[in-house]
LUMKOLDREN-614944 format. One line per field, with one value per residue (C-alpha): residue number from 1; x, y, z. Coordinates in Angstrom, 3 decimals. Example, Ala and Ser with C-alpha at 12.3 -4.5 7.8 and 13.67 -1.06 7.14 Angstrom:
2
pos <- 1:2
xx <- 12.300:13.670
yy <- -4.500:-1.060
zz <- 7.800:7.140
***
This chain:
359
pos <- 1:2:3:4:5:6:7:8:9:10:11:12:13:14:15:16:17:18:19:20:21:22:23:24:25:26:27:28:29:30:31:32:33:34:35:36:37:38:39:40:41:42:43:44:45:46:47:48:49:50:51:52:53:54:55:56:57:58:59:60:61:62:63:64:65:66:67:68:69:70:71:72:73:74:75:76:77:78:79:80:81:82:83:84:85:86:87:88:89:90:91:92:93:94:95:96:97:98:99:100:101:102:103:104:105:106:107:108:109:110:111:112:113:114:115:116:117:118:119:120:121:122:123:124:125:126:127:128:129:130:131:132:133:134:135:136:137:138:139:140:141:142:143:144:145:146:147:148:149:150:151:152:153:154:155:156:157:158:159:160:161:162:163:164:165:166:167:168:169:170:171:172:173:174:175:176:177:178:179:180:181:182:183:184:185:186:187:188:189:190:191:192:193:194:195:196:197:198:199:200:201:202:203:204:205:206:207:208:209:210:211:212:213:214:215:216:217:218:219:220:221:222:223:224:225:226:227:228:229:230:231:232:233:234:235:236:237:238:239:240:241:242:243:244:245:246:247:248:249:250:251:252:253:254:255:256:257:258:259:260:261:262:263:264:265:266:267:268:269:270:271:272:273:274:275:276:277:278:279:280:281:282:283:284:285:286:287:288:289:290:291:292:293:294:295:296:297:298:299:300:301:302:303:304:305:306:307:308:309:310:311:312:313:314:315:316:317:318:319:320:321:322:323:324:325:326:327:328:329:330:331:332:333:334:335:336:337:338:339:340:341:342:343:344:345:346:347:348:349:350:351:352:353:354:355:356:357:358:359
xx <- 36.421:32.776:30.122:26.351:24.767:21.172:21.348:19.597:19.740:16.564:13.517:9.846:8.427:7.111:10.385:13.051:16.473:19.590:21.217:24.729:27.099:30.770:34.089:33.171:35.253:34.351:31.638:31.072:27.468:25.785:22.615:21.029:18.549:16.190:13.992:12.062:10.021:6.683:5.040:3.328:6.924:5.998:8.848:8.994:11.891:13.123:16.121:17.439:20.500:23.104:26.471:28.684:30.294:33.835:34.440:33.168:29.945:26.168:24.216:20.400:19.157:21.106:21.912:19.350:18.395:19.013:16.346:14.921:11.843:11.974:13.986:15.164:16.036:13.995:15.767:13.565:12.896:14.297:11.770:8.588:8.678:8.979:7.079:5.631:7.437:3.865:0.856:-1.912:-0.028:-0.245:2.641:0.861:2.476:0.446:2.333:3.463:4.578:6.789:9.090:10.057:10.175:13.641:14.708:17.858:20.056:22.522:24.919:26.043:28.526:26.861:23.411:21.470:17.876:17.701:19.799:20.618:22.263:25.526:25.408:27.619:26.925:29.685:27.926:25.119:23.443:19.987:17.411:14.812:11.393:8.931:5.483:5.767:8.037:9.688:7.268:4.209:1.599:-1.008:-4.394:-6.555:-10.114:-13.131:-16.058:-19.324:-19.579:-16.378:-13.334:-9.848:-6.596:-5.964:-2.475:-1.114:1.621:4.190:3.240:0.373:-1.846:-4.328:-3.780:-5.843:-7.759:-8.522:-10.619:-8.790:-10.429:-10.154:-12.514:-12.876:-9.946:-11.618:-9.901:-7.919:-5.113:-2.884:0.266:-1.400:-2.514:0.985:2.321:-0.129:0.457:4.068:3.342:1.238:-2.411:-3.972:-5.646:-8.336:-7.626:-11.235:-12.228:-15.756:-16.163:-14.052:-12.464:-13.167:-17.063:-17.957:-19.732:-17.832:-18.774:-19.185:-22.949:-24.220:-23.035:-24.461:-23.625:-24.407:-21.294:-19.271:-21.035:-20.258:-16.602:-16.383:-18.430:-15.721:-12.822:-14.084:-14.372:-10.692:-8.522:-5.975:-8.196:-9.351:-11.079:-11.807:-11.927:-13.450:-11.282:-11.988:-15.681:-16.982:-16.612:-14.215:-15.807:-15.754:-17.157:-19.246:-21.315:-22.261:-24.875:-24.249:-24.386:-26.018:-29.324:-32.229:-32.697:-29.094:-30.074:-31.399:-27.936:-25.945:-23.969:-25.261:-21.779:-23.348:-24.100:-20.118:-19.132:-15.548:-13.377:-13.166:-10.059:-10.628:-7.814:-8.554:-6.480:-7.745:-6.524:-8.648:-10.324:-12.396:-14.676:-14.770:-13.749:-13.156:-16.707:-17.819:-15.422:-16.956:-20.569:-19.889:-18.026:-21.065:-23.097:-20.486:-19.903:-16.688:-14.674:-15.227:-13.193:-10.316:-10.129:-6.752:-6.844:-3.872:-3.781:-2.012:-2.628:-4.729:-7.398:-4.878:-3.295:-1.137:1.823:4.924:6.906:3.684:4.566:1.779:-0.529:-2.559:-4.369:-4.651:-6.974:-9.736:-11.454:-14.950:-14.246:-13.563:-11.631:-8.509:-9.798:-8.020:-7.473:-5.432:-2.505:0.816:3.911:5.644:2.587:1.122:4.335:4.133:0.751:1.352:4.425:2.309:-0.786:0.792:2.372:-1.032:-2.933:-0.530:-0.627:-4.144:-4.720:-2.293:-4.113:-7.953:-7.088:-4.732:-5.384:-7.853:-6.094:-6.473:-9.232:-7.814:-10.283
yy <- 2.991:4.734:2.042:2.412:-0.297:-1.230:-3.072:-5.599:-6.076:-8.265:-7.201:-7.079:-3.998:-2.503:-2.657:-0.027:-0.180:1.619:3.274:4.309:5.545:5.570:6.196:9.951:13.100:15.158:17.673:15.843:16.943:13.615:12.597:9.350:7.776:4.795:3.069:-0.154:-1.627:-3.110:-6.055:-4.130:-2.372:0.889:2.528:4.334:6.560:9.018:11.053:13.284:15.490:14.882:16.473:13.914:14.441:14.964:11.183:11.095:9.475:9.668:8.035:8.897:8.044:10.728:13.233:15.677:15.524:18.925:18.792:16.196:14.372:15.304:17.302:16.809:13.561:10.709:7.443:5.553:8.586:6.744:4.061:6.010:8.784:6.874:8.514:6.859:7.968:7.887:10.015:8.110:4.838:3.306:1.085:-2.064:-5.562:-8.533:-11.600:-11.353:-14.879:-15.175:-12.193:-9.043:-5.608:-4.981:-1.429:-0.212:2.660:4.591:7.314:10.232:12.817:16.323:17.496:15.286:16.889:14.102:10.874:10.132:7.054:8.585:9.231:6.377:6.146:6.183:3.114:1.054:-1.651:-3.470:-4.024:-6.919:-5.636:-8.787:-8.853:-11.864:-13.527:-16.986:-19.672:-17.830:-19.986:-18.978:-20.859:-19.946:-19.630:-20.474:-22.108:-21.074:-17.608:-16.524:-15.628:-14.718:-15.889:-17.120:-16.149:-17.964:-17.411:-20.269:-22.826:-24.634:-21.924:-20.983:-17.252:-14.219:-13.855:-10.582:-10.228:-7.640:-6.111:-2.993:-0.448:0.503:-0.965:-4.223:-7.702:-9.463:-7.346:-9.364:-6.864:-5.876:-9.609:-10.573:-8.363:-8.978:-12.887:-12.307:-10.379:-13.618:-12.894:-15.190:-13.208:-13.792:-11.378:-10.946:-10.146:-8.864:-7.630:-7.537:-10.981:-14.369:-14.742:-12.058:-9.014:-7.101:-3.530:-2.151:-1.120:-2.814:-4.677:-7.938:-7.954:-11.449:-12.302:-10.619:-12.832:-16.063:-15.161:-14.464:-18.004:-19.463:-18.074:-19.007:-22.741:-22.953:-24.852:-22.243:-19.393:-18.050:-14.646:-12.433:-8.537:-6.703:-3.903:-1.144:-1.978:0.532:2.067:4.829:7.508:11.233:13.245:15.372:12.207:11.789:14.189:15.119:11.835:13.634:14.072:11.729:10.798:8.715:6.985:3.871:3.345:3.866:0.688:-0.452:-0.445:-0.413:-4.064:-4.744:-7.212:-6.002:-3.266:-0.884:1.307:3.911:5.415:8.313:11.130:14.771:15.414:12.858:14.189:10.812:11.942:13.182:10.134:12.055:12.890:9.515:8.067:10.465:9.613:6.150:6.586:8.165:5.198:3.228:3.048:5.227:2.131:0.393:2.271:4.335:7.338:7.989:11.163:12.355:16.031:16.031:12.333:11.298:8.521:5.608:5.291:1.842:0.261:2.264:1.626:2.405:5.698:8.345:7.584:11.075:10.333:7.184:5.553:3.134:0.051:1.203:4.947:7.068:9.389:9.156:9.570:12.386:10.533:13.564:13.701:15.483:13.220:14.123:13.926:10.916:8.971:9.927:8.833:5.518:4.764:5.828:4.076:0.705:0.344:1.525:-1.213:-4.038:-3.246:-3.025:-6.378:-7.671:-6.382:-7.305:-10.570:-11.986:-15.399:-15.380:-16.110:-19.591:-20.115:-21.558:-24.311
zz <- -5.966:-5.545:-4.290:-3.568:-1.256:-0.129:3.057:3.134:-0.468:-0.454:1.805:2.229:0.736:3.743:5.516:5.871:4.340:4.451:1.446:1.599:-1.113:-0.283:-1.981:-3.113:-2.591:0.391:-0.532:-3.720:-5.549:-6.634:-8.207:-6.729:-9.060:-8.452:-11.116:-11.585:-14.519:-13.633:-14.882:-17.754:-18.934:-17.404:-15.712:-12.389:-11.182:-8.551:-8.245:-5.338:-5.274:-2.193:-0.906:0.400:3.803:4.860:4.536:1.103:1.973:1.300:4.014:2.824:6.557:7.929:5.190:3.764:-0.007:-1.695:-4.047:-6.780:-6.232:-2.447:-0.209:3.553:5.305:3.840:4.455:1.998:-0.386:-3.341:-2.922:-1.552:-4.189:-7.493:-10.217:-13.463:-16.795:-18.333:-16.893:-14.875:-14.228:-10.600:-9.421:-8.233:-7.880:-9.318:-9.190:-5.548:-5.142:-8.170:-8.411:-6.353:-7.752:-8.793:-7.938:-9.553:-7.707:-9.810:-8.705:-11.110:-10.701:-10.288:-10.518:-13.477:-13.829:-17.015:-17.392:-21.078:-22.349:-22.870:-18.840:-17.085:-13.358:-10.985:-9.162:-9.334:-7.321:-7.426:-4.477:-4.168:-2.771:-1.923:-1.167:0.477:3.403:3.066:3.597:2.837:0.811:-1.839:-2.115:-5.044:-4.041:-6.109:-4.053:-4.750:-5.692:-3.880:-6.151:-4.594:-3.211:0.618:1.652:4.698:6.869:7.618:10.333:11.534:12.856:13.831:12.457:13.111:9.739:7.647:4.482:2.250:-0.760:-2.702:-4.281:-7.415:-8.916:-9.834:-10.283:-7.649:-5.951:-3.548:-2.824:0.610:1.588:0.674:3.260:5.898:5.618:5.880:9.188:10.501:9.362:7.234:4.554:2.010:-0.887:-2.241:-5.858:-6.075:-9.634:-12.896:-12.280:-13.769:-13.873:-11.365:-12.483:-15.038:-13.563:-9.939:-10.473:-7.399:-4.215:-3.066:0.443:0.891:-1.387:1.510:4.262:1.926:1.709:5.586:6.146:3.701:5.527:8.983:7.824:6.930:9.167:9.795:10.631:13.779:13.233:10.412:9.880:7.016:5.369:2.956:1.953:-0.420:-3.746:-5.232:-7.457:-7.932:-5.199:-7.529:-8.084:-4.089:-2.658:0.959:2.787:5.906:3.646:4.949:1.290:1.717:5.110:2.921:1.503:4.632:5.594:8.806:10.715:14.158:13.567:13.213:16.174:16.512:16.255:13.437:12.387:9.793:7.791:5.643:3.777:4.171:0.830:-0.693:-3.922:-4.780:-2.309:1.355:3.001:6.514:6.703:5.595:8.550:11.130:10.161:10.421:13.884:15.075:14.651:16.679:20.413:21.333:22.324:19.170:16.638:16.154:13.364:11.748:9.500:7.507:6.549:2.968:2.192:-0.772:-1.255:-1.846:1.268:0.852:2.476:2.617:-0.632:-2.589:-4.221:-4.190:-7.125:-7.312:-10.516:-12.612:-15.122:-13.473:-15.029:-16.487:-16.190:-19.447:-17.995:-15.306:-11.542:-9.252:-5.928:-4.209:-1.791:-1.711:-1.560:1.395:3.758:1.806:2.686:6.079:6.413:4.767:6.996:10.212:9.075:8.055:11.818:13.274:11.038:12.069:15.528:15.566:13.899:16.414:19.391:18.318:16.534:19.144:20.325:23.448:26.723:27.851:30.527:33.758:35.255
***
């Protein structure tokens, strides 16, 4: 009997899993398909073609895909290369606390470019992909002008603290904060426009708002330090003049005043704007030992945790047309896997508790 298994069947969305199909005939050609429905009813799916080994097994961690949405050995390919059925849709988990994404895996005999309702799979299973681990708490934040949600790891703390915010997406997005909280960080997912009573559009940034958020986080009994991430706005590259022009000097963020370490993560195939150049210009204003710059060829603008499929083009609140973010699926997936490991290690290194002073 053919069987497909995901191990573990329930996991965090940034965790590697094992996908194995057993019970096939030796050298049998099969199609593996994964799909999920997001909270708005949009379907995302991926498929890849494999040939079983002499024992009638397909192990996607050891065997190369022959084609489909990816080729070669990609242990997480059925999760990382999901594509929307409808154009310009981005996979974003909204309810991080209440439910996981349910990823359905199906095995079909032969090569199936399209699966119809009449096609019966040889085997199926379902995997849960969570964005918070056990014990993570979510506290809504509505103090002063600050709007957001504080996600706290289990335990008494204190925890290293992070302020997490996105660019031009607007609203309150918490999936990355949930994953970081699951890794031991107290994370303030901060909204700064298009949410509750905040400004509806991203027309002007009031930096005092972010300072107020930082002060609020520092006053919390479970937080120890804070880190700003991704401060900026997404837009098309044609809108920006050359940032090296003297006319742009007054709008440059004074990164030299940052009292901490900075990790820049950029995609060299970013078609929203030249993020590598912006990061390099910012780095030039910092001491050499104050920053690291991770730059990924082939990666687009939206470098997110692993398990987030490449969104190279999507609609954006307030824009009349979809926005091109850029990136190629395989290098972008590699960039997300590598950068996520580097981000967690960076935060662990620079936000770890200070050593005790011996008297």
